C-alpha positions as CSV (number, residue, x, y, z in Angstrom):
1,M,-28.6,-64.7,124.5
2,T,-31.0,-66.5,126.8
3,P,-33.3,-69.3,125.5
4,E,-36.2,-66.9,125.9
5,E,-34.5,-64.2,123.8
6,L,-33.5,-66.8,121.2
7,F,-37.0,-68.1,120.9
8,R,-38.5,-64.6,120.5
9,A,-36.0,-63.8,117.8
10,L,-36.8,-67.0,116.0
11,A,-40.5,-66.5,116.4
12,D,-40.2,-63.0,114.9
13,Y,-38.2,-64.4,112.0
14,V,-40.8,-67.1,111.4
15,A,-43.6,-64.7,111.4
16,E,-41.9,-62.6,108.7
17,H,-40.8,-65.5,106.5
18,Q,-43.2,-68.4,107.1
19,G,-44.2,-70.3,104.0
20,K,-41.6,-68.6,101.7
21,A,-39.9,-71.0,99.3
22,G,-36.6,-69.3,99.7
23,Q,-36.5,-70.0,103.4
24,Q,-37.4,-73.6,103.4
25,D,-33.8,-74.9,103.5
26,F,-33.2,-72.8,106.6
27,F,-36.4,-74.0,108.3
28,R,-35.6,-77.6,107.5
29,A,-32.1,-77.1,109.0
30,I,-33.7,-75.6,112.1
31,H,-36.1,-78.5,112.3
32,R,-33.2,-81.1,112.3
33,Q,-31.4,-79.2,115.0
34,A,-34.7,-79.0,117.1
35,L,-35.1,-82.8,116.7
36,K,-31.6,-83.3,118.2
37,G,-32.4,-80.9,121.0
38,M,-35.5,-83.0,121.7
39,G,-33.3,-86.1,122.1
40,L,-34.1,-87.7,118.8
41,V,-31.5,-89.3,116.5
42,N,-29.3,-89.8,119.5
43,D,-28.3,-93.5,119.4
44,A,-24.6,-93.3,120.0
45,D,-24.6,-95.3,123.3
46,I,-26.7,-95.8,126.3
47,Q,-24.9,-93.1,128.3
48,T,-25.4,-90.4,125.6
49,S,-29.0,-91.5,124.9
50,G,-30.0,-91.4,128.5
51,E,-30.8,-95.1,128.7
52,A,-28.2,-95.7,131.4
53,G,-29.9,-93.0,133.5
54,V,-33.2,-94.8,133.0
55,L,-31.8,-98.0,134.4
56,R,-30.7,-96.0,137.6
57,Y,-34.2,-94.5,137.7
58,I,-36.0,-97.8,137.5
59,Q,-33.8,-99.4,140.1
60,G,-34.6,-96.5,142.5
61,E,-38.3,-96.7,141.7
62,L,-38.5,-100.4,142.2
63,N,-36.7,-100.2,145.5
64,R,-39.1,-97.5,146.5
65,R,-42.0,-99.8,145.6
66,G,-40.4,-102.5,147.8
67,V,-38.8,-104.6,145.1
68,V,-35.1,-105.4,145.9
69,D,-32.6,-106.2,143.1
70,A,-32.7,-109.9,143.8
71,E,-36.5,-110.0,143.1
72,A,-36.4,-107.9,139.9
73,V,-37.3,-109.6,136.7
74,I,-36.1,-107.8,133.6
75,F,-36.9,-108.8,130.0
76,D,-34.6,-107.5,127.2
77,V,-36.5,-108.2,124.0
78,G,-34.4,-108.0,120.9
79,A,-31.2,-108.4,122.8
80,N,-28.9,-109.0,119.8
81,V,-25.5,-109.8,121.3
82,G,-26.3,-108.6,124.8
83,V,-24.9,-105.1,125.1
84,Y,-27.9,-103.7,126.9
85,T,-28.4,-106.9,128.8
86,A,-24.9,-106.5,130.2
87,A,-25.6,-102.9,131.2
88,A,-28.8,-104.0,133.0
89,L,-27.0,-106.8,134.8
90,D,-24.3,-104.5,135.9
91,R,-26.8,-101.9,137.2
92,F,-28.9,-104.6,138.9
93,P,-26.2,-106.9,140.4
94,A,-28.7,-109.5,141.8
95,A,-31.5,-109.3,139.3
96,T,-32.4,-111.9,136.6
97,V,-32.4,-110.7,133.0
98,W,-34.2,-112.8,130.4
99,S,-32.7,-111.9,127.0
100,F,-34.7,-112.7,123.9
101,E,-32.9,-112.9,120.5
102,P,-34.4,-114.8,117.6
103,S,-31.4,-114.7,115.3
104,P,-29.4,-117.9,115.6
105,T,-26.2,-116.0,114.6
106,A,-26.7,-113.2,117.2
107,F,-27.9,-115.7,119.8
108,R,-24.5,-117.4,119.8
109,A,-22.8,-114.2,120.7
110,L,-25.5,-113.5,123.3
111,Q,-24.7,-116.8,125.0
112,E,-21.1,-115.6,125.4
113,T,-22.4,-112.5,127.1
114,A,-24.6,-114.6,129.3
115,A,-21.7,-116.8,130.4
116,R,-20.2,-113.7,132.1
117,Y,-23.2,-113.6,134.4
118,P,-23.8,-117.2,135.4
119,G,-27.3,-117.9,136.8
120,R,-28.5,-114.3,136.3
121,C,-28.7,-114.0,132.5
122,R,-31.1,-116.3,130.8
123,P,-30.8,-116.1,127.0
124,V,-33.8,-117.3,125.0
125,N,-33.6,-118.0,121.3
126,L,-37.1,-116.7,120.5
127,G,-38.6,-113.7,118.9
128,L,-41.6,-112.2,120.8
129,S,-44.7,-111.3,118.8
130,D,-48.5,-111.4,118.9
131,R,-48.5,-115.0,117.7
132,T,-46.5,-118.3,117.9
133,G,-44.9,-120.1,115.0
134,S,-42.1,-119.1,112.7
135,A,-41.1,-116.2,110.5
136,T,-38.4,-114.7,108.4
137,L,-36.0,-112.3,110.2
138,H,-34.8,-109.9,107.5
139,G,-31.5,-108.1,107.6
140,D,-28.5,-106.9,105.8
141,R,-26.5,-109.8,107.2
142,P,-27.1,-112.6,109.7
143,G,-27.1,-111.3,113.2
144,S,-27.4,-107.7,112.2
145,T,-28.5,-105.1,114.7
146,L,-30.9,-103.8,112.0
147,A,-32.6,-107.2,111.7
148,S,-36.4,-107.0,111.6
149,L,-39.4,-109.2,111.1
150,H,-40.5,-106.5,108.6
151,D,-38.7,-106.3,105.2
152,R,-37.5,-102.7,105.6
153,A,-37.2,-100.3,102.7
154,I,-33.7,-99.1,103.6
155,R,-30.5,-99.1,101.6
156,E,-28.8,-101.7,103.9
157,F,-31.5,-104.2,103.3
158,Q,-31.6,-103.7,99.5
159,E,-27.9,-104.0,99.1
160,G,-27.3,-107.0,101.4
161,E,-30.6,-108.7,102.0
162,S,-30.4,-111.9,104.1
163,G,-33.0,-113.8,106.0
164,E,-33.0,-116.2,108.9
165,T,-36.0,-118.4,109.9
166,V,-36.8,-117.8,113.5
167,R,-39.2,-119.0,116.1
168,L,-41.9,-116.8,117.7
169,A,-43.7,-116.8,121.0
170,T,-45.9,-114.4,122.9
171,L,-44.9,-112.8,126.2
172,D,-48.1,-114.0,127.8
173,G,-47.4,-117.6,126.7
174,F,-43.8,-117.6,127.6
175,C,-44.5,-116.2,131.1
176,A,-47.3,-118.8,131.6
177,E,-44.9,-121.6,130.6
178,T,-42.1,-120.5,132.9
179,G,-44.2,-119.5,135.8
180,I,-43.3,-115.8,135.7
181,D,-46.2,-113.7,137.1
182,R,-44.7,-110.3,136.9
183,V,-42.2,-108.4,134.7
184,H,-40.7,-105.4,136.5
185,F,-39.0,-104.0,133.4
186,L,-39.8,-104.8,129.8
187,K,-37.3,-103.3,127.3
188,I,-38.3,-103.7,123.7
189,D,-36.0,-103.0,120.7
190,V,-37.4,-105.1,117.8
191,E,-37.1,-102.8,114.8
192,G,-40.7,-101.9,114.3
193,H,-42.3,-105.0,115.8
194,E,-42.9,-103.4,119.2
195,I,-46.7,-103.2,118.9
196,A,-46.9,-106.9,118.2
197,V,-44.9,-107.6,121.3
198,L,-47.3,-105.5,123.4
199,D,-50.3,-107.3,121.8
200,G,-48.7,-110.6,122.8
201,S,-48.5,-109.2,126.4
202,R,-52.2,-108.2,126.7
203,G,-52.8,-110.6,129.6
204,L,-49.9,-109.2,131.7
205,L,-50.9,-105.6,130.8
206,D,-54.5,-106.2,131.8
207,R,-53.4,-107.6,135.1
208,R,-51.1,-104.6,135.6
209,A,-48.2,-107.1,135.9
210,I,-45.6,-105.0,134.0
211,D,-44.2,-102.0,135.8
212,F,-41.9,-100.3,133.3
213,I,-41.8,-100.6,129.5
214,Q,-39.0,-99.0,127.4
215,F,-39.7,-99.0,123.7
216,E,-38.0,-97.5,120.6
217,F,-39.9,-95.5,117.9
218,G,-38.6,-94.3,114.6
219,G,-38.0,-95.2,111.0
220,C,-38.7,-98.9,111.5
221,N,-42.3,-98.0,112.3
222,L,-42.8,-96.7,108.8
223,D,-42.1,-100.3,107.6
224,S,-44.4,-101.9,110.1
225,R,-47.1,-99.2,109.6
226,T,-47.4,-98.5,113.3
227,F,-47.7,-95.2,115.0
228,L,-47.1,-93.6,118.3
229,R,-50.9,-93.4,118.7
230,D,-50.9,-97.2,118.7
231,F,-48.6,-97.2,121.8
232,W,-50.8,-94.8,123.6
233,N,-53.9,-96.9,122.8
234,R,-52.2,-100.0,124.4
235,L,-50.6,-98.3,127.4
236,D,-53.7,-97.2,129.4
237,G,-52.7,-96.7,133.0
238,F,-49.1,-95.8,132.1
239,A,-47.4,-92.4,132.1
240,V,-45.4,-92.1,128.9
241,C,-42.1,-90.2,129.0
242,K,-39.5,-89.4,126.3
243,I,-36.0,-90.6,127.3
244,V,-33.6,-87.7,127.0
245,K,-29.9,-87.3,127.8
246,D,-30.4,-86.1,131.4
247,G,-33.6,-87.8,132.4
248,L,-37.2,-88.2,131.4
249,Y,-39.7,-85.7,129.8
250,R,-43.2,-86.7,130.6
251,L,-45.8,-86.3,127.8
252,S,-49.1,-84.8,128.8
253,G,-51.0,-86.9,126.3
254,Y,-51.0,-88.0,122.7
255,S,-50.4,-85.5,120.0
256,E,-50.1,-86.0,116.2
257,F,-47.1,-83.7,116.3
258,D,-45.2,-86.4,118.2
259,E,-45.5,-88.7,115.2
260,I,-41.8,-88.2,114.3
261,F,-40.3,-91.2,112.5
262,A,-36.7,-90.7,113.7
263,Y,-34.9,-92.7,116.3
264,Q,-36.1,-92.1,119.9
265,N,-36.8,-94.0,123.1
266,F,-39.8,-93.8,125.4
267,L,-40.4,-95.1,128.9
268,A,-43.9,-96.1,130.0
269,I,-44.4,-96.1,133.8
270,R,-47.3,-97.9,135.4
271,Q,-49.3,-95.6,137.6
C-alpha cells in the first residue's frame, strides 16, 4: 500500500467514525504514531534525532557563506557534561565552542570533556538568561540532564528534588565582555528557559549577528509557560525548520497546530 492509498483509507475511516467515543483509543494511538513519524519524541541520540546531520548542514552552509571552520564561533548553551559539545568539536575540527553549564556538578564533568580539546573548547560555569544574578537550578539530582531553572511538575523532580544555586548572565552581556561580535551557531537546550536566553540575546538578534539557532521544544515549555508562538515572535528574519531524522522540514509559518508539547528540535536559519 502506498502512502497515498494509506492516507485515503485512513481519511475514509475517520470520516465514518470521527467523534465516536468507542474509537477514541484508536485515534489516540494513531496520533502518537503520527507524532513519531513527524520526528517528535525522538531523543535517543544525535544520530537518530537528526542533530548530527544538522551539524553537517551548518558546516556546509557556513563554508558557503565564506566562514571557514577556524573562524566559526559556536555556543552550546546548557551543555551539561559536554556530549553535544564534543560532537560539534569533532564536526568542526578547527572551531571554537563555548560551552555554558550552570550546574557546578555537571560543570566539573564538562571540564573533563573540554580537556580533550585544548584551546578549542571553552567551558563557562554560567546559565544564560534574560537577566544577570543568581537563581536556583532545580533537578532530580545535582548535575542532572533534566535540570531546569523552572521547578518542573514531573515525577523525577517530585521524587528526588534537589537544587543548586547558579550564576546567570545574558548572551549580549557575555559577548560584550569577551569581545565576541558574532555567533555563527547558537544551540540552546535549557529545559524550558529557551525564550529567556533569546530575550538576553536581543542585541545580537537585532544586529543579525547570529546565523543559526537550534532550540528544543516540548514538555519543559509547559512548566515555563512558553509557546512555539513565542519563538516565532522573536525569530523575525529567520526560516524555522523542524529537525527530522534525515534532514530539515521547513515550516511555512506559525500554526497553533504545531503547539505540541512533546520533545522536538528546531533549527532557525538567518535569511
